[in-house]
Backbone as CSV, one residue per row, in Angstrom:
resi,resn,N_x,N_y,N_z,CA_x,CA_y,CA_z,C_x,C_y,C_z
1,MET,24.218,0.217,-6.844,25.434,-0.763,-7.167,26.359,0.842,-7.143
2,LYS,25.985,2.108,-7.761,26.979,3.521,-7.766,27.184,3.651,-6.354
3,TYR,26.762,3.187,-5.788,26.937,3.906,-4.100,28.463,2.803,-3.531
4,ALA,28.291,1.570,-3.804,29.080,0.657,-3.564,30.540,1.153,-4.574
5,LEU,30.278,1.277,-5.595,31.626,1.952,-6.330,32.607,3.466,-5.844
6,LEU,31.413,4.141,-5.022,31.903,5.361,-4.970,32.967,4.800,-3.773
7,ILE,32.190,4.485,-2.786,32.633,4.016,-1.756,34.199,3.352,-1.935
8,THR,34.104,2.477,-2.993,35.561,1.658,-3.049,36.549,2.786,-3.629
9,ILE,36.444,3.708,-4.654,36.831,4.809,-5.198,37.583,5.588,-3.986
10,THR,36.689,6.097,-3.219,37.348,6.714,-2.131,37.939,6.108,-1.085
11,ILE,37.688,5.162,-0.875,39.023,4.235,0.055,40.163,3.786,-0.432
12,PHE,40.153,3.690,-1.861,41.315,3.274,-2.678,41.920,4.700,-2.369
13,THR,41.322,5.497,-2.450,42.340,7.019,-2.806,43.056,7.326,-1.948
14,LEU,42.396,7.029,-0.394,42.583,7.226,1.001,43.916,6.393,0.653
15,VAL,43.857,4.923,0.422,44.829,4.271,0.700,46.133,4.658,0.168
16,ALA,46.265,5.182,-1.037,47.564,5.737,-1.513,48.238,6.927,-0.518
17,CYS,47.229,7.789,0.548,48.050,8.624,1.027,49.908,8.584,1.453
18,SER,49.940,7.214,2.076,51.107,6.736,2.569,51.664,5.352,1.573
19,THR,52.906,5.412,1.964,53.663,4.032,1.805,54.275,3.619,2.453
20,SER,54.726,2.038,2.358,55.274,1.203,3.709,56.610,1.386,2.960
21,PRO,57.789,0.626,4.350,58.545,0.515,4.113,59.546,0.079,2.902
22,THR,58.476,-1.096,1.814,58.480,-1.556,0.830,57.790,-1.329,-0.474
23,GLY,57.205,0.102,-0.547,56.600,0.770,-0.945,55.171,0.848,-1.327
24,ARG,54.977,-0.745,-0.773,53.280,-0.762,-1.010,52.585,0.536,-0.166
25,ARG,51.335,1.161,-1.033,50.522,1.772,-0.499,49.320,1.550,0.701
26,GLN,49.202,2.527,1.574,48.742,2.279,2.829,47.964,3.336,3.461
27,VAL,47.364,3.276,4.203,46.626,4.187,5.104,46.691,4.522,6.785
28,LEU,46.922,5.394,6.806,47.543,5.458,8.637,46.587,6.553,9.334
29,LEU,45.674,5.984,9.906,44.872,6.996,10.519,45.286,8.028,11.727
30,HIS,45.986,7.171,12.549,46.381,7.374,13.555,47.861,7.704,14.134
31,SER,48.195,8.347,15.073,50.005,8.929,15.225,50.019,7.380,16.126
32,SER,51.778,7.557,15.667,52.615,6.398,16.519,52.375,6.608,18.242
33,SER,51.961,7.768,18.721,51.985,8.318,19.896,50.556,7.467,20.464
34,GLU,49.520,7.121,19.590,47.974,6.500,19.892,48.469,4.973,19.912
35,LEU,49.334,4.610,18.972,49.392,2.994,18.734,49.803,2.981,19.556
36,ASP,51.095,3.223,20.328,52.227,3.094,21.402,51.247,2.916,22.819
37,LYS,50.347,3.789,22.960,49.838,3.943,24.340,48.705,2.535,23.687
38,MET,48.542,2.582,22.991,47.257,1.134,22.786,48.205,0.226,22.756
39,GLY,49.421,-0.006,22.145,50.070,-1.406,22.267,50.375,-1.753,24.169
40,ALA,51.085,-0.537,24.744,51.533,-0.599,26.456,50.210,-1.234,26.795
41,GLN,48.951,-0.637,26.893,47.903,-1.245,27.455,47.489,-3.060,26.842
42,SER,47.829,-3.062,25.547,47.395,-4.361,25.393,48.609,-5.731,25.812
43,PHE,49.666,-5.325,25.768,50.700,-6.066,26.616,50.348,-6.162,28.229
44,GLU,50.182,-5.391,28.726,49.594,-5.054,30.332,48.812,-6.127,30.519
45,GLN,47.715,-6.268,29.652,46.268,-6.880,29.920,47.531,-8.426,29.662
46,MET,47.791,-8.124,28.391,48.384,-10.137,27.950,49.371,-10.386,29.404
47,LYS,50.102,-9.635,30.529,50.577,-10.022,30.991,50.046,-10.345,32.553
48,GLU,48.641,-10.112,32.049,47.701,-10.069,33.364,47.412,-11.807,32.792
49,GLN,47.012,-11.771,31.770,46.292,-12.902,31.585,47.038,-14.312,31.134
50,GLU,48.348,-14.200,30.613,48.755,-15.365,30.265,49.734,-15.800,31.783
51,ALA,50.787,-16.656,31.798,51.373,-17.339,32.630,52.931,-17.015,31.881
52,ILE,53.865,-16.307,33.018,55.078,-15.488,32.636,55.944,-16.542,32.835
53,SER,56.519,-17.236,31.965,57.494,-18.061,32.382,58.649,-17.497,33.324
54,LYS,59.300,-18.582,34.315,60.409,-18.201,35.661,61.155,-18.465,35.083
55,ASP,61.527,-19.447,34.122,63.004,-20.235,33.634,64.012,-19.530,33.385
56,LYS,64.898,-19.348,34.164,65.913,-18.048,33.651,66.547,-18.276,32.213
57,ASN,66.864,-20.075,31.898,67.969,-20.433,31.146,66.782,-19.797,29.517
58,VAL,65.814,-20.137,29.748,64.674,-19.762,28.779,64.793,-18.263,28.282
59,ASN,64.570,-17.442,29.338,64.449,-16.228,29.427,65.933,-15.358,28.940
60,GLN,66.537,-15.677,29.561,67.870,-15.619,28.895,68.564,-15.519,27.232
61,PHE,68.075,-16.978,27.012,68.180,-17.069,25.662,67.035,-16.114,24.711
62,VAL,66.039,-16.161,25.072,65.017,-14.920,24.346,65.438,-13.755,24.241
63,GLN,66.053,-13.032,25.512,66.521,-11.707,26.176,67.611,-11.631,25.249
64,CYS,68.361,-12.983,24.764,69.676,-12.172,23.902,69.465,-12.031,22.374
65,VAL,68.371,-12.797,22.394,68.271,-12.790,20.497,67.376,-11.588,20.255
66,ALA,66.529,-10.935,21.121,66.068,-9.893,20.715,67.198,-8.727,21.602
67,ASN,67.811,-8.822,22.375,68.549,-7.608,22.470,69.765,-7.590,21.356
68,ALA,70.101,-8.394,20.580,70.697,-8.602,19.241,70.062,-8.144,18.203
69,ILE,68.648,-8.384,18.049,67.635,-7.758,17.078,67.559,-5.880,17.050
70,THR,66.422,-5.747,18.570,66.659,-4.562,18.316,67.257,-3.129,18.417
71,PRO,68.827,-3.038,18.583,68.980,-2.010,18.161,69.243,-1.721,17.002
72,ASN,69.703,-3.046,16.228,68.820,-2.584,14.615,67.805,-1.857,14.287
73,VAL,66.875,-1.606,15.439,65.759,-0.701,15.044,65.649,0.595,14.893
74,LYS,65.462,1.120,13.932,65.236,2.752,14.282,64.935,3.370,15.576
75,SER,65.414,4.126,15.868,64.824,5.126,17.208,63.384,5.854,16.660
76,THR,63.150,5.731,15.114,61.773,6.624,14.685,60.533,5.502,15.247
77,VAL,61.270,4.268,14.909,59.884,2.980,15.352,60.118,3.261,16.952
78,HIS,60.555,3.003,17.659,60.785,2.972,18.872,61.888,3.421,19.977
79,LYS,61.911,4.380,20.686,63.220,5.047,21.442,63.059,4.381,22.841
80,GLY,64.326,4.044,23.200,64.495,3.216,24.226,64.621,1.842,24.794
81,GLU,64.385,1.362,25.221,64.364,-0.506,25.599,63.546,-0.817,25.075
82,TRP,63.594,-2.220,24.676,62.145,-2.790,23.974,61.858,-3.914,25.700
83,GLU,60.628,-4.363,25.878,60.326,-5.278,26.971,60.081,-6.351,26.077
84,VAL,60.763,-7.115,26.616,60.628,-8.668,26.636,60.179,-9.920,27.124
85,VAL,58.785,-10.236,27.005,58.490,-11.278,27.867,57.902,-12.726,27.434
86,VAL,58.238,-13.722,28.538,58.127,-14.808,27.900,57.192,-15.605,28.336
87,PHE,55.893,-16.035,27.487,54.782,-16.697,28.069,55.253,-18.172,28.072
88,ASP,54.672,-18.821,29.272,54.814,-19.994,29.356,53.555,-20.810,28.790
89,SER,53.483,-20.714,27.624,52.298,-21.431,26.995,52.695,-22.340,25.938
90,GLU,51.605,-23.214,26.017,52.345,-24.050,24.340,51.796,-23.553,23.217
91,GLN,51.398,-22.006,22.964,51.211,-21.817,21.770,51.853,-22.240,20.752
92,ILE,52.215,-21.843,19.954,53.029,-21.543,18.758,53.227,-20.369,18.014
93,ASN,53.610,-19.130,19.021,53.599,-18.020,18.732,54.250,-16.772,19.395
94,ALA,54.616,-15.983,18.755,54.783,-14.464,19.338,54.379,-13.154,18.548
95,PHE,54.994,-12.252,19.399,54.434,-10.878,18.808,55.249,-9.865,19.057
96,ALA,54.693,-8.650,18.415,55.773,-7.287,19.096,54.255,-5.935,18.631
97,LEU,54.696,-5.212,19.740,53.280,-4.215,19.382,54.382,-3.004,19.838
98,PRO,53.655,-2.013,19.194,53.961,-0.719,19.208,54.149,-0.286,20.381
99,GLY,55.120,0.616,20.441,55.670,0.863,22.062,56.621,0.344,22.486
100,GLY,57.455,-0.482,21.925,58.637,-1.643,22.121,57.795,-2.581,23.040
101,LYS,56.880,-3.672,22.509,56.908,-4.911,23.454,56.878,-5.758,22.291
102,ILE,57.762,-6.795,22.980,57.717,-8.278,22.307,57.427,-9.362,23.660
103,GLY,56.559,-10.331,22.761,56.030,-11.168,23.346,56.457,-12.572,22.927
104,VAL,56.921,-13.596,23.563,57.311,-14.747,22.832,56.520,-15.613,23.710
105,TYR,55.949,-16.888,23.064,55.468,-18.291,23.861,56.200,-19.205,23.768
106,THR,56.834,-19.996,24.859,57.434,-21.158,24.771,56.991,-22.436,24.268
107,GLY,56.002,-22.281,23.623,55.182,-23.351,22.511,56.469,-23.156,21.480
108,ILE,56.405,-21.970,20.931,57.589,-21.551,19.726,58.512,-21.897,19.664
109,LEU,59.467,-21.812,20.517,60.687,-22.242,21.383,60.855,-24.105,20.685
110,ASN,59.850,-24.906,20.706,60.146,-25.996,20.528,60.016,-26.479,18.515
111,VAL,59.566,-25.103,17.984,59.495,-25.054,16.521,60.787,-24.305,16.120
112,THR,60.822,-23.906,16.458,62.920,-22.769,16.527,63.648,-24.085,17.214
113,GLU,64.940,-24.082,15.779,65.915,-24.965,15.922,66.941,-24.839,17.138
114,ASP,67.396,-23.323,16.457,68.609,-22.402,17.142,68.023,-20.998,17.128
115,ALA,69.109,-20.289,17.364,68.818,-18.714,17.926,68.727,-18.077,16.483
116,ALA,69.024,-18.156,15.426,68.865,-18.072,14.136,67.400,-17.978,13.624
117,GLN,66.946,-18.933,13.917,64.906,-19.391,13.798,64.278,-18.575,14.650
118,LEU,65.299,-18.364,15.819,64.190,-17.083,16.946,64.452,-15.874,16.286
119,ALA,65.046,-15.737,16.025,65.934,-14.568,15.269,64.916,-14.455,13.848
120,ALA,64.378,-15.401,13.472,63.694,-14.972,12.108,62.387,-14.213,12.794
121,ILE,61.770,-15.221,13.867,60.343,-15.064,14.383,60.566,-13.621,14.770
122,ILE,61.208,-13.491,15.689,60.956,-12.068,16.201,61.742,-11.266,15.395
123,GLY,62.801,-10.938,14.224,62.500,-9.947,13.616,61.445,-9.822,12.478
124,HIS,60.488,-10.959,12.055,59.050,-10.651,11.141,58.328,-10.278,12.567
125,GLU,58.336,-10.327,13.800,57.195,-9.669,14.624,57.443,-8.156,14.675
126,VAL,58.929,-7.847,14.823,59.131,-6.282,14.875,58.764,-5.735,13.412
127,GLY,58.999,-6.642,12.426,58.835,-6.168,11.214,57.233,-5.600,11.346
128,HIS,56.424,-6.355,11.804,54.565,-5.603,11.439,55.042,-4.120,12.364
129,VAL,55.929,-4.146,13.380,55.790,-2.334,14.113,56.288,-1.809,13.247
130,ILE,57.500,-2.036,12.428,58.057,-1.040,12.111,57.254,-0.642,10.549
131,ALA,56.838,-1.421,9.995,55.474,-1.321,8.777,54.406,-0.573,9.294
132,GLN,54.299,-0.336,10.706,53.123,0.251,11.099,51.559,-0.427,10.705
133,HIS,51.354,-2.044,11.051,50.816,-2.668,10.803,49.790,-2.786,11.468
134,SER,49.654,-2.587,12.965,49.120,-2.366,13.374,48.003,-1.132,13.405
135,ASN,48.335,-0.056,12.964,47.919,1.358,12.954,47.146,0.863,11.313
136,GLU,47.912,0.203,10.268,47.184,-0.068,9.000,45.915,-0.995,9.713
137,ARG,46.032,-2.140,9.880,44.908,-2.574,10.281,43.904,-1.845,10.711
138,LEU,44.053,-1.246,11.523,43.372,-0.364,12.752,42.307,0.446,11.836
139,SER,42.970,1.255,10.400,42.447,2.086,9.899,41.572,1.557,8.902
140,SER,41.911,0.457,8.363,41.424,-0.172,7.595,39.835,-0.418,8.015
141,ASP,39.810,-1.127,8.983,39.302,-1.508,9.511,37.732,-0.951,10.407
142,GLN,38.501,0.757,10.306,37.518,1.624,10.797,36.582,2.065,8.893
143,LEU,37.541,2.489,8.284,37.506,2.729,6.451,36.109,1.409,6.111
144,SER,36.695,0.657,6.244,35.106,-0.423,5.966,34.379,-0.562,6.810
145,LYS,33.846,-0.385,7.667,33.032,-0.250,8.626,32.324,1.514,8.418
146,GLY,32.913,2.017,8.325,32.738,3.227,7.725,31.980,3.149,6.411
147,ALA,32.528,2.572,5.296,31.812,2.470,4.345,30.646,1.405,4.056
148,LEU,30.516,0.883,5.394,29.243,-0.045,4.945,27.976,0.888,5.706
149,VAL,28.306,1.780,6.903,27.269,2.411,7.191,26.493,3.139,6.117
150,VAL,27.681,3.968,5.445,27.347,5.187,3.949,26.698,4.249,3.379
151,ALA,26.589,3.195,3.052,26.521,1.790,2.087,24.940,1.910,2.567
152,GLY,24.822,1.724,3.751,23.060,1.334,4.026,21.810,2.509,4.127
153,ALA,22.879,3.770,4.206,22.173,5.006,4.324,21.945,4.769,3.143
154,ALA,22.547,5.066,2.052,22.777,5.654,0.316,21.358,4.386,-0.294
155,ALA,21.245,3.542,0.269,20.759,2.873,-0.156,19.017,2.387,0.751
156,ALA,18.756,3.527,1.294,17.439,3.296,2.512,16.790,3.760,1.891
157,SER,16.062,4.331,0.780,15.206,4.745,-0.295,15.114,4.067,-0.993
158,SER,15.723,2.737,-1.342,15.196,1.454,-1.856,14.737,0.966,-1.237
159,ASP,14.421,-0.798,-2.066,13.375,-1.638,-1.803,14.549,-2.392,-0.309
160,VAL,13.864,-2.828,0.363,14.842,-3.750,1.289,16.107,-5.028,0.078
161,ASP,15.287,-5.608,-0.762,16.218,-6.173,-1.335,17.857,-5.304,-2.232
162,ASN,16.973,-4.188,-2.967,17.952,-3.180,-3.179,19.409,-3.103,-2.071
163,LYS,18.391,-2.687,-0.874,19.786,-2.271,0.251,20.449,-3.499,0.714
164,ALA,19.972,-4.707,0.728,20.961,-5.839,1.116,21.542,-6.296,0.498
165,LEU,21.201,-5.737,-1.116,22.652,-6.296,-2.122,23.581,-5.747,-1.725
166,VAL,23.633,-3.845,-1.295,24.469,-3.022,-1.406,25.383,-3.170,-0.722
167,VAL,24.819,-3.365,0.700,25.284,-3.719,1.976,26.235,-4.988,1.756
168,ALA,25.742,-6.029,1.218,26.061,-7.284,1.521,27.538,-7.143,-0.068
169,GLY,27.208,-6.794,-0.960,28.249,-6.479,-2.130,29.444,-5.698,-1.280
170,ALA,29.036,-4.309,-0.725,30.272,-3.692,0.349,30.684,-4.921,0.880
171,ALA,30.326,-5.505,1.920,31.003,-6.201,2.784,32.286,-6.837,1.882
172,VAL,31.586,-8.191,1.078,32.304,-9.013,0.274,33.681,-8.038,-0.296
173,GLY,33.228,-6.743,-0.542,33.928,-6.036,-1.375,34.935,-5.863,-0.831
174,MET,34.914,-5.536,0.536,35.897,-4.984,1.300,36.652,-6.411,1.906
175,LYS,36.140,-7.274,2.282,36.667,-8.565,2.770,37.926,-9.045,1.777
176,TYR,37.303,-9.150,0.436,38.024,-10.068,-0.466,39.137,-9.279,-1.245
177,LEU,38.533,-8.056,-1.375,39.850,-6.862,-2.070,40.424,-5.876,-1.421
178,LEU,40.238,-5.682,-0.279,40.900,-5.214,0.791,41.396,-5.465,1.904
179,LEU,40.749,-6.350,3.025,41.412,-6.529,4.054,41.666,-7.812,4.005
180,MET,41.157,-8.975,3.548,42.200,-10.413,3.015,43.426,-9.987,2.471
181,PRO,43.413,-9.221,1.393,44.825,-9.058,0.585,46.086,-8.472,1.566
182,TYR,45.070,-7.414,2.394,46.107,-6.874,3.269,46.992,-7.334,4.543
183,GLY,46.444,-8.254,4.918,46.765,-9.573,5.355,48.039,-10.301,4.977
184,ARG,47.659,-10.497,3.981,48.526,-11.806,3.223,49.807,-10.616,2.909
185,ALA,49.657,-9.373,2.552,50.578,-8.130,1.955,51.371,-7.886,3.715
186,HIS,50.692,-7.888,4.961,51.350,-7.566,5.771,52.535,-8.571,6.245
187,GLU,52.272,-9.995,6.237,52.414,-11.019,6.284,53.925,-11.262,5.589
188,SER,54.300,-11.035,4.466,54.768,-11.089,3.394,56.016,-9.826,3.266
189,GLU,55.238,-8.674,3.832,56.308,-8.066,3.745,56.947,-7.727,5.341
190,ALA,56.192,-8.515,6.534,57.229,-8.409,8.102,57.818,-9.650,7.242
191,ASP,57.930,-10.738,6.408,59.131,-11.784,6.813,60.300,-10.862,5.742
192,ILE,60.234,-9.990,4.889,60.892,-9.541,4.180,61.976,-8.653,5.349
193,ILE,60.998,-7.181,5.714,61.575,-6.756,6.707,62.342,-7.761,7.783
194,GLY,61.629,-8.429,8.158,62.307,-9.485,9.625,63.699,-9.927,8.965
195,GLN,63.727,-10.476,7.860,64.845,-11.442,6.970,65.816,-10.470,7.211
196,GLU,65.838,-9.074,6.545,66.779,-7.852,6.550,67.084,-7.577,7.897
197,LEU,66.232,-7.887,9.174,66.983,-7.204,10.204,67.640,-8.384,11.021
198,MET,67.567,-9.143,10.762,67.849,-10.596,11.615,69.788,-10.730,10.908
199,ALA,69.408,-10.492,9.917,70.928,-10.759,9.245,71.608,-9.602,9.288
200,LYS,71.219,-8.241,9.418,72.027,-6.850,10.094,72.666,-7.050,11.556
201,SER,71.369,-7.816,12.318,71.762,-8.651,13.823,72.856,-9.550,14.046
202,GLY,72.932,-9.789,12.599,74.205,-11.196,12.652,74.258,-12.654,12.569
203,PHE,72.447,-12.803,12.193,71.852,-13.901,12.336,71.833,-14.362,11.111
204,ASP,72.067,-15.707,10.330,71.988,-16.347,9.315,70.728,-16.284,8.584
205,PRO,70.364,-15.395,7.454,68.871,-15.072,6.925,68.484,-16.679,6.281
206,ARG,69.355,-17.351,5.750,68.995,-18.390,5.355,68.126,-19.463,6.327
207,ALA,67.968,-18.914,7.517,67.269,-19.584,8.820,65.597,-19.616,8.844
208,SER,65.590,-18.627,8.434,64.235,-18.148,8.021,63.532,-18.848,7.047
209,VAL,64.080,-19.386,6.082,63.594,-20.275,4.945,63.111,-21.273,5.715
210,LYS,64.083,-22.063,6.374,64.453,-23.428,7.092,62.946,-23.033,8.306
211,LEU,62.685,-22.570,8.883,62.014,-22.204,9.875,60.567,-22.336,9.460
212,TRP,60.593,-21.729,8.019,59.244,-21.915,7.495,58.875,-23.355,6.692
213,GLN,59.574,-23.758,6.690,59.881,-25.373,6.093,59.597,-26.135,7.088
214,ASN,59.772,-25.822,8.704,59.320,-26.619,9.528,57.918,-26.292,10.052
215,MET,57.750,-24.883,9.753,56.524,-24.924,10.104,54.904,-25.675,8.942
216,ALA,55.711,-25.596,7.696,54.764,-26.650,6.699,54.728,-27.769,7.175
217,LYS,55.552,-28.351,7.846,55.511,-30.055,8.330,54.250,-29.826,9.191
218,LEU,54.128,-28.659,9.986,53.391,-28.848,11.373,51.949,-28.051,10.369
219,SER,51.707,-28.028,9.427,50.355,-27.127,9.038,50.187,-27.736,7.561
220,LYS,50.355,-29.102,7.544,49.799,-29.653,6.358,48.098,-29.554,6.150
221,ASP,47.219,-29.234,7.615,45.747,-29.185,6.718,45.851,-27.766,6.979
222,ALA,46.509,-27.042,6.503,46.114,-25.340,6.954,45.688,-25.228,5.316
223,PRO,44.391,-24.097,5.691,43.512,-23.888,4.059,44.020,-23.262,3.230
224,PRO,43.737,-23.141,2.060,44.320,-22.968,0.498,44.558,-21.544,0.664
225,GLU,45.150,-20.942,0.323,46.049,-19.604,0.398,44.440,-18.111,0.189
226,PHE,43.959,-19.019,-0.771,43.020,-17.842,-1.394,42.221,-17.526,-0.337
227,PHE,41.916,-18.251,0.186,40.788,-18.490,1.876,41.328,-17.691,2.913
228,SER,43.232,-17.709,3.025,43.166,-17.374,4.404,43.757,-15.870,4.187
229,THR,43.789,-15.042,4.925,44.507,-13.727,5.335,46.115,-13.763,5.259
230,HIS,46.394,-15.157,5.366,48.059,-15.019,5.406,48.367,-15.680,4.276
231,PRO,49.540,-15.720,3.866,50.189,-16.922,2.548,50.377,-17.880,2.948
232,SER,50.268,-18.471,2.111,51.025,-20.090,2.299,52.055,-20.158,2.633
233,ASN,52.219,-21.357,3.264,53.933,-21.679,3.425,54.794,-21.515,2.497
234,GLN,54.776,-22.201,1.723,55.054,-22.474,0.140,55.734,-20.888,-0.456
235,THR,54.729,-20.189,-0.124,54.853,-18.456,-0.792,55.329,-17.968,-0.167
236,ARG,55.602,-18.232,1.421,56.477,-17.587,2.249,57.878,-18.209,2.051
237,ILE,58.396,-19.391,1.726,58.968,-19.772,1.323,59.914,-19.437,0.369
238,SER,59.363,-19.224,-0.458,59.237,-18.954,-2.106,59.812,-17.400,-1.869
239,GLY,58.952,-16.653,-0.871,59.485,-14.991,-1.331,60.518,-14.583,-0.388
240,LEU,60.832,-15.599,0.546,61.784,-15.309,1.594,63.377,-15.887,0.872
241,THR,63.507,-17.017,0.263,64.616,-17.384,-0.327,64.828,-16.573,-1.894
242,LYS,63.853,-15.831,-2.395,64.046,-14.988,-3.166,64.723,-13.775,-2.680
243,HIS,64.675,-13.431,-1.528,65.194,-12.043,-0.869,66.297,-12.374,-0.302
244,LEU,67.218,-13.493,-0.128,68.503,-14.044,0.440,68.697,-13.118,-0.399
245,GLN,69.326,-12.832,-1.862,69.841,-11.956,-2.524,70.478,-10.549,-1.915
246,PHE,69.311,-10.176,-1.448,69.517,-8.975,-0.541,69.919,-8.962,0.860
247,SER,69.530,-9.990,1.321,70.119,-10.414,3.070,71.188,-10.855,3.071
248,GLU,71.659,-11.437,2.534,72.881,-12.599,2.747,74.222,-11.443,2.650
249,PRO,73.939,-10.196,1.698,74.986,-9.232,1.826,75.275,-8.523,3.042
250,LEU,74.122,-8.620,3.856,73.977,-7.566,4.814,74.323,-8.742,6.401
251,TYR,74.148,-9.633,6.152,75.046,-10.497,7.132,76.313,-10.338,6.576
252,ALA,76.568,-10.747,5.621,78.248,-10.799,4.988,79.207,-9.891,5.747
253,GLN,78.365,-8.798,6.027,78.749,-7.435,6.486,79.336,-7.425,8.142
254,ARG,78.090,-8.517,8.707,78.607,-8.262,10.118,80.178,-9.048,10.686
255,ASN,80.311,-8.520,11.830,82.471,-9.178,12.277,81.858,-10.088,13.028
256,ALA,80.536,-10.073,13.962,80.683,-11.038,14.779,78.957,-11.393,15.117
257,ASN,78.752,-13.140,15.266,77.478,-13.159,15.320,76.950,-13.185,17.282
258,PRO,75.573,-12.837,17.144,75.475,-13.167,18.735,75.364,-14.655,19.165
259,ASP,76.194,-15.110,20.472,76.325,-16.301,20.914,74.796,-16.506,21.670
260,CYS,73.828,-16.675,21.091,72.510,-17.581,21.986,72.611,-18.372,22.095
261,ILE,72.755,-19.310,23.226,72.859,-20.525,23.308,71.351,-21.515,23.323
262,LYS,70.550,-22.014,22.766,69.632,-22.209,23.048,69.260,-23.586,24.282
263,PRO,68.597,-23.226,25.115,68.372,-24.396,26.352,67.936,-25.345,25.960
264,VAL,67.668,-26.400,26.790,66.663,-27.526,26.479,64.959,-26.842,27.442
265,ILE,64.177,-26.555,26.369,63.095,-25.777,26.682,61.870,-27.260,27.682
266,PRO,61.309,-26.652,28.745,60.575,-27.274,29.486,59.421,-27.481,28.893
267,LYS,58.663,-28.383,29.453,57.453,-28.490,28.735,56.085,-27.599,29.693
268,PRO,55.584,-26.516,29.112,55.038,-25.384,29.427,53.818,-25.842,30.652
269,LYS,53.711,-25.150,31.649,52.818,-25.047,32.775,51.601,-24.972,32.718
270,SER,51.274,-23.697,31.497,49.928,-23.102,30.796,49.757,-24.293,29.564
271,LYS,48.678,-24.433,29.249,48.189,-24.831,28.236,46.775,-24.015,28.258
272,THR,46.756,-23.713,27.216,45.793,-22.420,26.117,45.713,-23.022,24.828
273,LYS,44.326,-22.437,24.298,43.950,-22.878,22.912,45.032,-22.002,22.288
274,PRO,45.272,-22.600,20.916,46.110,-22.447,19.787,45.376,-20.803,19.421
275,ALA,46.098,-19.800,19.476,45.977,-18.400,19.010,45.759,-18.177,17.580
276,SER,44.186,-17.963,17.043,43.625,-17.556,15.770,44.572,-16.279,15.140
277,LYS,44.877,-16.832,14.127,45.237,-15.654,13.067,44.606,-14.245,13.187
278,ASP,43.498,-14.314,13.576,42.639,-12.921,12.944,42.685,-12.170,14.473
279,GLU,42.724,-12.760,15.407,42.707,-11.976,16.606,43.042,-10.642,16.877
280,GLY,44.202,-10.668,16.286,44.979,-8.849,16.605,46.105,-9.221,16.372
281,ASP,46.980,-7.876,16.381,48.331,-7.851,16.536,49.091,-8.746,17.450
282,SER,47.984,-8.838,18.958,48.547,-9.429,19.928,48.453,-11.101,19.812
283,LYS,47.886,-11.315,18.862,48.032,-13.145,18.558,47.981,-13.342,17.026
284,LYS,49.369,-13.342,16.539,49.600,-13.101,15.100,50.841,-13.603,14.784
285,GLY,50.459,-13.868,13.207,52.117,-14.782,12.955,52.960,-13.921,12.328
């Protein structure tokens, strides 16, 4: 078991190398240019695989909200225009990728009641990009896989039972002590970053709380938080409500609010299965 302990200490030492926008420790093994390239490639694949909405009013609405959000994102995150695509699908989903890419599924427009709630969604997804969560997720995954290889090799001289114990122990430790908490930390962090971003962009940050109250009504059968990589709806509602003390003053400083009017959302022509929250940054909440 000393090998598993050594691996754990090594990884947590590496994790302390960088900090996120909220001060959380993180490990980033890749350059921004690498992630931008990955994001662009993934986005092109998404556009080839998913039906794209051609509804003029829907596209104008989503673009209006995105155009209010993205100017408040620092140029160090992305320089230039952001590409925004509306996918014609009943999935309740949206995402943002490194390299200035935003995808919104028409299904989520039936959950968001107005522009402010859509701003909460887009702000949250862009928050993942701002905090380099794609980089961190990829880096953590690579570290965990490397640790398992080292654990297996270190135990090669032991009997089969000992080897299996070390590898299994390392796998469980990585999943529940590192990878799963990171998932919840990412989502909570993106909630906070997104709420501040929407407030700076002229959208009432209280809409983020209302959004997750709506989400809670749609996900009564969600698994307990301990067994999920994402915070429970109530945890998110509580965290967002608490953070209003910081985001509401940002909203009060705005002189005008974006005039984005939500149109009637047509029924999606494309029917696809609901996205898994663990499929990666292109299919996340």
